[in-house]
N, C-alpha and C positions, 0 to 999 in steps of 0.2 A: 592519443587511442582517442576515443571518445564516452561520456560518460556513460550510464545507462538510467533511468528515473524511472520510477513506479507511480502510476497520476491515477487517481483512487477519488470518486466518488462515488457513499454509499449512507447508505439509511438503514436507522440502529433500527428494531420495534426493542429491544431485550437488553438492556442497558449491560445491566451488571452481569449473564453471560458473553457480551461485547470484550469486557470485560479480561474475564475466562478467555480470550482470540486474539487479546492484544497483550496478554503471563507470556501464552503462547509463543507467540511471532516473536519477543525482540530474540533469542534467544539466534534461529536462522537468520534474520540479517544482518545480528553480530556478526556472523559466522564469514556469510560473504558481501561484507565492509556496507551492510546499506544506513544511512544517512536521515533521519530522516532532515528535511527544508518544512515540509509546511503539519499540521496534524489539525485537523478542528481547529483553529481561531474562528477570534472572527471573520466573512464576508460576506459580501455586498454582491449579489448575481445582476448584473449591469445588463446582459444578453444573451438570450437562451434563460434556456434552463435550468436547474442542477441539484442534488439530490443534500440532505441537514446539513455532511457532511462533506472537505479536500481533504487529502493523503498525498502530500508530494515524498519520495522519494533518492534518496540519491546513490547510487553502488560506482564505482571507482570505473567498471566500463557496462555497454550495454551485456554483450555475453555475462557480467556474475549474479548479470538483473533477473534475466533468463536465467541460471540457474538457478537458483536466490530461490525464483516463480519454482520449479519445479522438482525442489528436494523435497524430499520425507517428510522432517519434518519443517518444512511453512506448507505444504499438503496439511496438514494433524492439525495446527494452527485455522487453518481456512477450512476447516469439518466445523469449527463451535461458529463460530463468524454463518457459512451457509446458511443454518435455522434461522438465524434473529435477526436475515441484517438482507439489503441489496446491496448489491456490490456493482459496480465498473470501471474498471481496474485493467489501464491503459501500461503495458509497457511498450521504452521508448529511447531508441538514440539519441544523444543529445546531439549539439550541434559543435562540430569542431572548425567554424573555420577561422 
């Protein structure tokens, strides 16, 4: 079974409030087996455009990645993030070749 990934690009307007989002998303991400592979480290945009923060999470399956995002607990965390940030998020199935 192919893994699932969240790939997010985020601009944050209020880091103090955003920290509440980070604290709130920990439980649902852990519940669905999510693991951070990238969490806003140093980055260089070589082509196109990107937001200031990039986040990549890995889940054991695409279905788990979707279920986590759709869960009430994650949606409650997202409600904290939305007013203080702009986010582009893709949930994608990993290549299992």
